[in-house]
Each structure stands twice: as structure tokens, then as C-alpha cells.
C-alpha angles and dihedrals in degrees: 000000000000091000092048091051093046093050093039089058086057095047094252128139118230134200135176119207121188121195113203127231117262093246090060090060096036103032091152090073095053113099114252094242090065107085131175114255106236132001095270127042114233091240090055091048088054092043092056092043094049090051095045106036110019140051093225114132104238132178121191105186098200097101090045093052095042089054091044093057089066086068101033142349107278102196136048115255096219095041141055093231133080123266124236092278095052090046090050089055089050091048090051093052095047094042092051090054094047089049089064086065100031116039091191088073110093115179114238111235119229090248085070088075135065126210131245129179110237130185115225144175114197143191096284090055086052093052088056092050086246099111108151093010100066099062137171135185120231135178108254119203114235120191112240089215127051114265112252101199116094119218132211124178124205127225136254132037114345095352125198118254116215124195126190133196127178114251128100094205095056119102124250120230135199109196125189107205152163130218092291088073093064090083088044098053098077090046102047098037090069088070101053134066084218133006126182118200113200128180114251090228087080095059127221102307115194093208090062094048093049090046096049098038093205124187090220136025114203121191112198119183137164119245091242091060101032102122092040094053103048093082127157122202107249089237090061090049089050095048093050097044093049089049092052091046092054093047092051094067130217120331133202090230103091139136117203143131087277092068095030088242088282112192098033116113139184116247094183142309097046146082120205129219125177117206139142093294095054136255111347115206109201108196107223089172134031095266117037112201124197130185125221125191117267115284118190134160129201138228093296105034138043123203110241113204120208119193123186107193146147119232121201094212144005109288146123127278114209140194126194136175144168123256134210092237120111113261090014121176118264114265088240088070109094108241097177123035125186125186115231128200121211112278136030116340141171117227124194115190121178109206097214100161104114089196096058112124136169129019122335123238115218123196108190091193144297134280132094116239097025130110128225118198118211103195094179144349127195136172122207127178118244129183114275 
């Protein structure tokens, strides 16, 4: 949702595409002693949530690939990835969605490709130390017409791939991807004047977005790495949180010199002094711990905490709380960590955890014998 709002503010379309793991498409080949943890997979939870409560364009390809297996096999036997036919089905679903925004995109029919039998040994064979020995034959899709898009690849670890195609009226795409996109690149690139394919490991970097000025950003991730890959650059988090805080308007929940920072307590490792600058947290131990009153939202709103403070050094500010889950983590385990630079800094932290309960622990930083100054703290409610 944050990515969508950030890009929407720049006039850029956004699409998330999830490719399911092979066992979800072919469960009959999974040994009985492997069972799913919990009744609902995380990606299915997110798919339902996206459809019901957000406006984020989101494609989960599981139904597409389950239906496709009735026609042909969609995944490689010796590999965890899809074969050319499975990739074509994924391409078709993505291109059809993109065509709603960009009429120049015309989905290529399967008849535009011929077939060629190819011998292959994939990553599963490699894991068994049988790479090149455990082989399979699959039907590769070969375009009947020569591809028009040129392709260049950068250097170094996880380099970008850039394709270009003549045509000023064609859109431009920035795609964050994993290894499943390898088979999509030749197909999607024929629809864009320029497409940059960047590994998800780098996260959504606003500098790249502003430099490339794409018409659409696509995030493709495999089911198995879903939670790891949907990363947002901290600067975008900060910008969106500040924007939402400003839009929410003043709140009665505030700690400042006017109220002598009432309600804030020392847990250990600190002495507190209130003066004209604010609340001075003198660290008498290596880890000063403070306690704030409980802050909890509901189904419709989230508390957003703004902290205006001065740090004497580069460090990490941490927040921790207990939850109403069984076997929850101790409130002394940090659940939010924000990097601070030396000097005065503004921090905006949305407290999105619906299970949080009890008081909140605030650790402004580390270092015995130093002083942190909290000039003001305020909580405003923003839509969940």
C-alpha cells in the first residue's frame, strides 16, 4: 500500500505479481510428511486483504497455473521454476493487466511461438549433486518472428538488465524481480520502449524511480520469498509517514515541556530531567530504557508516533511492546528499529501491530554517559 501511494503520487502505475511455489501447483508430488504450517498461507492472506481493503493492483498466479496444468505441464521437473509454457501463462496474465493502462500492449497469442524439445538439468538436480546427470526434456517456446528488443546486462552482483525497443509512444517499465522473471524478460520486453529489470534484493529505491521515470513499476516475487521481497526504502517510509501525520491534524496525545512529559517513566539505565529544551535522557547505563503509556489502534485506525529528538551520536532508536498473541515475544525485544544520525532528527513511526498491548518501551539509543533530548512526542491516528 505504501509503495502504491508513493508511486501514485508520482503518476506511476504499480503492479504486484506473485508466482506460486511448485508444490502448490503439484501437491500430489509432495511427500505426506511435509504439511502446510497453518490453515492459510501468508500470500493467500495478503491476496485476500489486497482485494478487500486496498486499491493495490495485485496478481496471484496460482489459479492461472493450476488451470494451465490441465493443458500442459507448467513447471520444470528438475527445477523449482516454471517452464516456458508456465511462464507464457504468467506473461499473458501480466500483459492483460498492463494493457488496461497501456492500449499499445497487445498480448502475443501462443500461436506466435513454435516448439522445440530442449534437454535441461535444473536447480533441484544441482541440489542432489546431479547437475548435468539428472536431465529432462521440455518444450521450449521459440518466437516465429525475430525479437525486436535489444538487451544489455550490467556487471557485478545481481546486475540490472535493460531492454530497448524503438517506439516513442510505447510505455517504459521498471520491474523488480527474482529468478522467475528470467523467462518473462523476452516476452514482456517486446511491449516497452525501455524496460529495466532490477533484482528485488535491492528494494524499491526512490532514487532509481526518479532517475528512470517509468510509466509503470512492477514487483514480481516468488511465493517462497514473498515477505522478504516486498521491501520499501526507509526514505519512502519516512516521507509517507510524515505526510500522513500532517494530514491527520493535531492530537490531544502529546508529551512536551508544557505537560512536563507526564506519563513517561524510566525502566532502567537513565535519569530524566525536564528543562526548556525538552526531556533530557541522561544515560547512566549502556542501554537507557523508557516506558510510554499504551498506544493501540483498532480495525480502522493506526497510532502514528512522532518523536522530535536530538541524538548525541549515530545509533538506533528502538520500540518494543507486548502482544496479545500466545507465546508472544517479551516487550523487551525491540519490534521497531530506526537508525539515527547525530543531531536533531524527526522520527515518524506507524504502530501497525493490531496485537500490541500494554505499555511501550522506548530506547532512544545506546551509550553510557551521553544525553538524548526528546523535544516533543505526539501521537495522531491515521487510517489503517
